[in-house]
ZALODO-174547 format. One record per atom (N, C-alpha, C): residue in three letters; residue number from 0; y, x, z; atom name. Coordinates in steps of 0.1 Angstrom, whole numbers, always signed. Each point is the difference from the previous one (the first is absolute). Layout:
REM residues N
PT  resn  resi  north   east     up  name
PT   ALA   NUM      Y      X      Z    CA
...
END
This chain:
REM residues 106
PT  resn  resi  north   east     up  name
PT   MET     0   -141   +413    -40     N
PT   MET     0     -5     -3    +13    CA
PT   MET     0     +0    +13     +9     C
PT   VAL     1     +4     -1    +12     N
PT   VAL     1     +0    +12     +9    CA
PT   VAL     1    -14     +3     +4     C
PT   LYS     2     -3    +13     +2     N
PT   LYS     2    -14     +4     +3    CA
PT   LYS     2     -5     -6    +13     C
PT   GLY     3     +9     -2    +10     N
PT   GLY     3     -5     -7    +12    CA
PT   GLY     3     -4    -14     -2     C
PT   GLU     4     +8     -7     -9     N
PT   GLU     4     -4    -14     -3    CA
PT   GLU     4    -13     -1     -7     C
PT   LYS     5     -2    +10     -9     N
PT   LYS     5    -12     +0     -8    CA
PT   LYS     5    -12     +3     +9     C
PT   ALA     6     +2     +9     +9     N
PT   ALA     6    -11     +3     +9    CA
PT   ALA     6     -3    -12    +10     C
PT   ALA     7    +10     -7     +4     N
PT   ALA     7     -2    -11     +9    CA
PT   ALA     7     -6    -12     -7     C
PT   ASN     8     +2     -1    -13     N
PT   ASN     8     -5    -11     -8    CA
PT   ASN     8    -12     +5     -7     C
PT   LYS     9    -12     -1     +6     N
PT   LYS     9    -12     +5     -6    CA
PT   LYS     9     -8    -11     -6     C
PT   THR    10     +6    -11     -3     N
PT   THR    10     -7    -11     -5    CA
PT   THR    10     -4     +3    -15     C
PT   THR    11    -12     -2     -3     N
PT   THR    11     -5     +3    -14    CA
PT   THR    11     -1    -13     -7     C
PT   MET    12     -2     +1    -13     N
PT   MET    12     -3    -12     -8    CA
PT   MET    12    -13     -6     +4     C
PT   ASN    13    -10     +8     +4     N
PT   ASN    13    -12     -6     +5    CA
PT   ASN    13     +2     -9    +13     C
PT   ASP    14     +9     +5     +9     N
PT   ASP    14     +4     -8    +11    CA
PT   ASP    14     +6    -13     -3     C
PT   ILE    15     +9     +0    -10     N
PT   ILE    15     +7    -12     -5    CA
PT   ILE    15    -10    -10     -6     C
PT   VAL    16     -9     +6     -8     N
PT   VAL    16    -10     -9     -7    CA
PT   VAL    16    -10     -6    +11     C
PT   THR    17     -3     +8    +10     N
PT   THR    17     -9     -5    +11    CA
PT   THR    17     +7    -11     +7     C
PT   PHE    18    +13     +2     +3     N
PT   PHE    18     +8    -10     +7    CA
PT   PHE    18     +1    -13     -8     C
PT   MET    19     +3     +2    -13     N
PT   MET    19     +1    -12     -8    CA
PT   MET    19    -14     -7     -1     C
PT   GLY    20    -10     +7     -1     N
PT   GLY    20    -14     -5     -1    CA
PT   GLY    20     -4     -9    +12     C
PT   LYS    21     +6     +4    +12     N
PT   LYS    21     -3     -8    +12    CA
PT   LYS    21     +6    -14     -1     C
PT   GLY    22    +10     -2     -8     N
PT   GLY    22     +7    -12     -1    CA
PT   GLY    22    +11     -2    +11     C
PT   THR    23     +2    +11     +7     N
PT   THR    23    +10     -1    +11    CA
PT   THR    23    +14     -2     -6     C
PT   GLY    24     +4     +7    -10     N
PT   GLY    24    +13     -2     -6    CA
PT   GLY    24     +2    -15     -5     C
PT   LYS    25    -11     -5     -6     N
PT   LYS    25     +1    -14     -5    CA
PT   LYS    25     +2    -10    +12     C
PT   LYS    26     -7     +3    +11     N
PT   LYS    26     +1     -8    +12    CA
PT   LYS    26    +14     +0     +5     C
PT   TYR    27     +6    +12     +1     N
PT   TYR    27    +14     +1     +4    CA
PT   TYR    27    +10     -7     -9     C
PT   MET    28     -2     +2    -13     N
PT   MET    28     +9     -7    -10    CA
PT   MET    28     -2    -15     +1     C
PT   ASP    29    -12     -5     +1     N
PT   ASP    29     -2    -14     +2    CA
PT   ASP    29     +7     -6    +12     C
PT   GLN    30     -1     +8    +11     N
PT   GLN    30     +7     -5    +12    CA
PT   GLN    30    +15     +1     -2     C
PT   LEU    31     +5    +10     -6     N
PT   LEU    31    +14     +1     -3    CA
PT   LEU    31     +5    -12     -9     C
PT   ARG    32     -8     -3    -10     N
PT   ARG    32     +3    -11     -9    CA
PT   ARG    32     +1    -13     +8     C
PT   VAL    33     -9     -2    +10     N
PT   VAL    33     +1    -12     +8    CA
PT   VAL    33    +12     -1     +8     C
PT   VAL    34     +4    +11     +6     N
PT   VAL    34    +12     +1     +8    CA
PT   VAL    34    +12     -2     -8     C
PT   ILE    35     +1     +6    -12     N
PT   ILE    35    +11     -2     -9    CA
PT   ILE    35     +1    -14     -5     C
PT   GLY    36    -12     -6     -3     N
PT   GLY    36     +0    -15     -4    CA
PT   GLY    36     +5     -9    +11     C
PT   GLU    37     -4     +3    +13     N
PT   GLU    37     +5     -8    +11    CA
PT   GLU    37    +16     +1     +1     C
PT   PHE    38     +4    +13     -1     N
PT   PHE    38    +15     +2     +1    CA
PT   PHE    38     +7     -7    -11     C
PT   ILE    39     -5     +0    -12     N
PT   ILE    39     +7     -6    -12    CA
PT   ILE    39     +0    -16     +3     C
PT   ASN    40    -11     -5     +4     N
PT   ASN    40     -1    -15     +3    CA
PT   ASN    40    +10     -4    +11     C
PT   ALA    41     +1     +8    +11     N
PT   ALA    41     +9     -3    +11    CA
PT   ALA    41    +14     +1     -5     C
PT   GLU    42     +3    +10     -8     N
PT   GLU    42    +14     +2     -6    CA
PT   GLU    42     +3    -12     -9     C
PT   ALA    43     -9     -4     -8     N
PT   ALA    43     +2    -11     -9    CA
PT   ALA    43     +3    -13     +8     C
PT   SER    44     -7     -2    +11     N
PT   SER    44     +3    -12     +8    CA
PT   SER    44    +13     +1     +6     C
PT   LEU    45     +4    +12     +5     N
PT   LEU    45    +13     +1     +6    CA
PT   LEU    45    +11     -2    -10     C
PT   LEU    46     -2     +5    -12     N
PT   LEU    46    +10     -2    -11    CA
PT   LEU    46     +2    -15     -3     C
PT   GLU    47    -11     -7     +0     N
PT   GLU    47     +0    -14     -3    CA
PT   GLU    47     +8     -8    +11     C
PT   VAL    48     -2     +4    +13     N
PT   VAL    48     +8     -6    +11    CA
PT   VAL    48    +14     +3     -1     C
PT   ARG    49     +3    +13     -3     N
PT   ARG    49    +14     +4     -1    CA
PT   ARG    49     +7     -7    -12     C
PT   SER    50     -7     -2    -11     N
PT   SER    50     +6     -6    -11    CA
PT   SER    50     +3    -15     +3     C
PT   LYS    51     -9     -7     +7     N
PT   LYS    51     +2    -13     +4    CA
PT   LYS    51    +11     -2    +10     C
PT   ASP    52     +1    +10     +9     N
PT   ASP    52    +11     +0    +10    CA
PT   ASP    52    +14     +1     -7     C
PT   ALA    53     +0     +9    -10     N
PT   ALA    53    +13     +3     -7    CA
PT   ALA    53     +3    -13     -8     C
PT   HIS    54    -10     -6     -7     N
PT   HIS    54     +3    -12     -7    CA
PT   HIS    54     +5    -11     +9     C
PT   ASP    55     -6     -2    +11     N
PT   ASP    55     +4    -10    +10    CA
PT   ASP    55    +14     +2     +5     C
PT   THR    56     +3    +13     +2     N
PT   THR    56    +14     +3     +5    CA
PT   THR    56    +10     -3    -11     C
PT   ALA    57     -3     +4    -12     N
PT   ALA    57     +9     -3    -11    CA
PT   ALA    57     +2    -15     -2     C
PT   ASN    58    -11     -8     +1     N
PT   ASN    58     +1    -14     -1    CA
PT   ASN    58     +9     -6    +11     C
PT   LEU    59     -2     +5    +12     N
PT   LEU    59     +8     -4    +12    CA
PT   LEU    59    +15     +2     -3     C
PT   ALA    60     +3    +12     -5     N
PT   ALA    60    +14     +4     -3    CA
PT   ALA    60     +6    -10    -10     C
PT   LYS    61     -8     -2    -11     N
PT   LYS    61     +5     -9    -11    CA
PT   LYS    61     +2    -14     +6     C
PT   THR    62     -9     -5     +7     N
PT   THR    62     +1    -14     +6    CA
PT   THR    62    +12     +0     +9     C
PT   SER    63     +2    +10     +8     N
PT   SER    63    +12     +0     +9    CA
PT   SER    63    +13     +0     -8     C
PT   MET    64     +0     +7    -11     N
PT   MET    64    +12     +0     -8    CA
PT   MET    64     +3    -14     -5     C
PT   VAL    65    -10     -6     -5     N
PT   VAL    65     +2    -14     -6    CA
PT   VAL    65     +4     -9    +11     C
PT   GLN    66     -6     +1    +12     N
PT   GLN    66     +4     -9    +11    CA
PT   GLN    66    +14     +2     +5     C
PT   MET    67     +4    +13     +0     N
PT   MET    67    +14     +3     +4    CA
PT   MET    67    +10     -6    -10     C
PT   GLN    68     -3     +2    -13     N
PT   GLN    68     +8     -5    -10    CA
PT   GLN    68     +1    -16     +0     C
PT   THR    69    -11     -6     +3     N
PT   THR    69     +0    -15     +1    CA
PT   THR    69     +8     -4    +12     C
PT   LEU    70     -2     +7    +11     N
PT   LEU    70     +8     -3    +12    CA
PT   LEU    70    +15     +1     -2     C
PT   ARG    71     +4    +11     -7     N
PT   ARG    71    +14     +2     -3    CA
PT   ARG    71     +5    -11     -9     C
PT   ARG    72     -8     -4    -10     N
PT   ARG    72     +5    -11     -9    CA
PT   ARG    72     +1    -13     +8     C
PT   SER    73     -9     -3     +9     N
PT   SER    73     +0    -12     +7    CA
PT   SER    73    +12     -1    +10     C
PT   ARG    74     +5    +11     +3     N
PT   ARG    74    +12     +1     +9    CA
PT   ARG    74    +13     +1     -8     C
PT   GLY    75     -1     -1    -13     N
PT   GLY    75    +12     +1     -8    CA
PT   GLY    75     +5    +14     -2     C
PT   GLN    76     -7    +10     +4     N
PT   GLN    76     +4    +14     -2    CA
PT   GLN    76     -3     +4    -14     C
PT   SER    77     +5    +12     -3     N
PT   SER    77     -3     +6    -13    CA
PT   SER    77    -15     +0     -3     C
PT   PRO    78     -3     -5    -12     N
PT   PRO    78    -15     +0     -3    CA
PT   PRO    78     -5    +14     -3     C
PT   SER    79     +8     +9     -2     N
PT   SER    79     -5    +14     -4    CA
PT   SER    79     +0     +9    +12     C
PT   LEU    80    -11     +7     +2     N
PT   LEU    80     +0    +10    +11    CA
PT   LEU    80     +1    +14     -7     C
PT   SER    81     +1     +1    -13     N
PT   SER    81     +0    +12     -7    CA
PT   SER    81    +11    +10     +5     C
PT   GLN    82    +11     -5     +5     N
PT   GLN    82    +10     +9     +5    CA
PT   GLN    82     -4     +7    +13     C
PT   HIS    83    -10     -5     +7     N
PT   HIS    83     -5     +6    +12    CA
PT   HIS    83    -12     +9     -2     C
PT   ILE    84     -6     -1    -12     N
PT   ILE    84    -12     +7     -2    CA
PT   ILE    84     +2    +11    -11     C
PT   PRO    85     -5    +12     +2     N
PT   PRO    85     +2    +10    -11    CA
PT   PRO    85     -5     -5    -13     C
PT   LEU    86     +8     +2    -10     N
PT   LEU    86     -3     -6    -14    CA
PT   LEU    86    -14     +4     -5     C
PT   PRO    87     -5    +13     +1     N
PT   PRO    87    -13     +3     -5    CA
PT   PRO    87    -11     -8     +7     C
PT   LEU    88     +1     -2    +13     N
PT   LEU    88     -9     -7     +8    CA
PT   LEU    88     +0    -15     -5     C
PT   TRP    89    +12     -5     -2     N
PT   TRP    89     +1    -14     -4    CA
PT   TRP    89     -6     -2    -14     C
PT   GLU    90     +2     +9     -9     N
PT   GLU    90     -5     -1    -13    CA
PT   GLU    90    -15     +1     +0     C
PT   GLY    91     -6     +9     +9     N
PT   GLY    91    -14     +1     +1    CA
PT   GLY    91     -7    -12     +5     C
PT   LEU    92     +7     -7    +10     N
PT   LEU    92     -5    -12     +5    CA
PT   LEU    92     -1    -11    -11     C
PT   GLY    93    +11     -1     -8     N
PT   GLY    93     +0     -9    -11    CA
PT   GLY    93    -11     +2    -10     C
PT   GLU    94     -3    +12     -3     N
PT   GLU    94    -11     +3     -9    CA
PT   GLU    94    -13     -4     +6     C
PT   GLY    95     -2     +2    +13     N
PT   GLY    95    -12     -3     +7    CA
PT   GLY    95     -3    -15     +0     C
PT   TRP    96    +11     -8     -1     N
PT   TRP    96     -2    -15     +1    CA
PT   TRP    96     +1     -6    -14     C
PT   GLY    97     -3     +8    -10     N
PT   GLY    97     +1     -6    -13    CA
PT   GLY    97    +14     -4     -4     C
PT   GLY    98    +10     +7     +5     N
PT   GLY    98    +14     -3     -3    CA
PT   GLY    98     +6    -11     +8     C
PT   LEU    99     -7     -6    +10     N
PT   LEU    99     +5    -11     +8    CA
PT   LEU    99    +14     +3     +6     C
PT   MET   100     +0    +12     +6     N
PT   MET   100    +13     +4     +7    CA
PT   MET   100    +11     +2    -10     C
PT   LYS   101     -3     +5    -12     N
PT   LYS   101    +10     +2    -10    CA
PT   LYS   101     +5    -13     -5     C
PT   ALA   102     -9    -10     -1     N
PT   ALA   102     +4    -13     -5    CA
PT   ALA   102     +9     -7    +10     C
PT   ASN   103     -2     +2    +13     N
PT   ASN   103     +8     -6    +11    CA
PT   ASN   103    +13     +7     +1     C
PT   ASN   104     +2    +11     -5     N
PT   ASN   104    +13     +7     +1    CA
PT   ASN   104    +10     -3    -11     C
PT   HIS   105     -3     -9     -9     N
PT   HIS   105     +9     -3    -11    CA
PT   HIS   105    +12     -8     +5     C
END
């Protein structure tokens, strides 16, 4: 520690004990815990909303894919859209539907 810092910081152990004895530190920590708790709760709520939004978006994409495939089949076009969709995405969609898309590609 530099001498100037040591001279500027004249807090003694007695000062710290007195400060702690007043309960001031506990009061500040309790207030901080409340603020942190509110932040955590708000973030948890936002994560829940984001998760639901992501799930809804994924379901919409899956439903749209099935509807497009059904429409193509009803028009007598190729039943498979896999040639227009990147293979890793197509395989991922199939897994997400319990293999439904893979079963339809046979």
